[in-house]
C-alpha positions, 0 to 999 in steps of 0.5 A: 836614858839611851833608849829614851834618847833614841825614841825622841830622836826617831820621833823628831827626825834628828840625831841623839846628839841633837836631842841631848843638846836640846835637853841640856839647854846647849846652844847651836841648835836651830829654833825649828829643830829645838821645837821638833825635839820638844814636840817629840817629848810631848807626843811620846809622853815624856815630861819636859825638863823644868827649864824647858817648860813653856810659860803659859801664853795665857788662858783660853776659855772653852764653853761647851754644853753637857759632856754626856754626849761623847762628841763634846768631850771629843771636840774639847780634847782636840781644842785643848790639845791644839791650845796646849801645843801653842802654849795656851792653857785651856779652861773648860767650862761646861753648861749643865741643866740647872747649873751655870748659864752661858752668860755666867760662864762667860763672865767667870772666864772674863773675870779670870782674864782669859785671852779668848773664848771658844763657844761650842753649840752655844746661844749663837746657834739659837735663833731666838737668843739675843746676839747682843751678848757677843757684841758686848763681849767684843766691846770688852776686847775679848776675842772669840770663835763660835762653833756649830751655829751661825748668826749674821748678826755676829761679827766673828769666825764661825766653824760649822759642819755642812749640815745640809750636805750631811742629810743629802749623804744620809738620804741618798744612801738610804734611797739607794738601798731601796727605802722609800719612806725615810724619817728625820729625828732632830732637836728643837726647831729654833736651832740653826743646825736643825733648820739646816738639817731639815733643809738638806733633808727635804731637798734630798727627799725631793731629789731622791724620792720625789717628795714635795717639801711639805710631804718631807717635812711631815716625816720630821720629828723634833725631840731632845738630843738624847737617847730618850729623845731619839726613842720618842721621835723614832716611835712616832716615825715608825707609826708613820710607816718609815722604814729608815730613820736619820738621826741628828746625833748618835745618842738619838740613833741609839734611842732609835734602835731601842724604839725599833726593838721595842716595836718588835723590829730588827735593825737593820732587817726591818728598819735602818738607822743612821746617826750623826757625829761618829762619836767615840765607841759608836762603831762598837754598838749593836749593830755598829752604827752607820753614821755621818762623821763630823770632822771634829779634828779639822773643826777643832784645829780650825777654831783654835787657829782662828782664835789665835789669829784674833788674839794676835791681831790678825783676825780671820775673816768674820764669816763661816768656815764650813767643813764637809762631813763623811758617810761611814757605812756600818751595820745599822743600814741595809736594803729596804724591806720588800713591799708587803 
């Protein structure tokens, strides 16, 4: 017990006596100090004494696409931890092919009296979807925040990475390595993040390599956000003479590497591959993947802050908060092959 007190005291930056007073529920401890001690308990993985456990401030729904892409569990973890620290109980609702739709999951969460909902890569990112569903949700008095996607028709806080800047980072990196024919493997064209990536890609191809928008768009392949989707898109881009491929997700990038190997090409000697997300464990692939790091922690925490402001009656601006991604260079990119 003494060792545990010392650990908690060191983590909280207070004396062991103060920790003891908090754990025993004794008066004479400032509220801020008490919170620091309780936070230290949580960080170190100790269970709070029953009398000090915070009653839930309410349920908050989190609706995500499938969890096979590791970036979604990573984002869910950040959001869940942030909500828990604020006393809320996260409820994860996942869409799966052939399973519940976003509307069905929303209805289920509203029926359970959630305080608010965070939507990740939902229908708000689909330019063909009816945005009226979100206005109906607002009319029911349920606050919400939308992550990855934007629609001017919806009055709510949006949290997004800068997809255009991400493509500029990737293309500039590859052009600097001497690649003169760079392809882009992305998802279906109806999604806002896809359209933005194409805008960033074509602008960067023009600035770095002198391509016209039409010439650059000829090197864009639409597919699914899966390993198989990346493989199919990259097979077509290799046939189009590309020596480098930028992918819209790390899963697609793994498919791109598979396509290259099936074509008898070495990554990165013959063809370079750049991913997007910097998903957990992606640094340990073969070769380690060069990728655009999505600011998952900052985005998840911002989504929670915005939602809690909505719940508290002091709404965040109903506009888009855009977070800058970062290029992480690893082993899947190298100098372009010498001209034959």
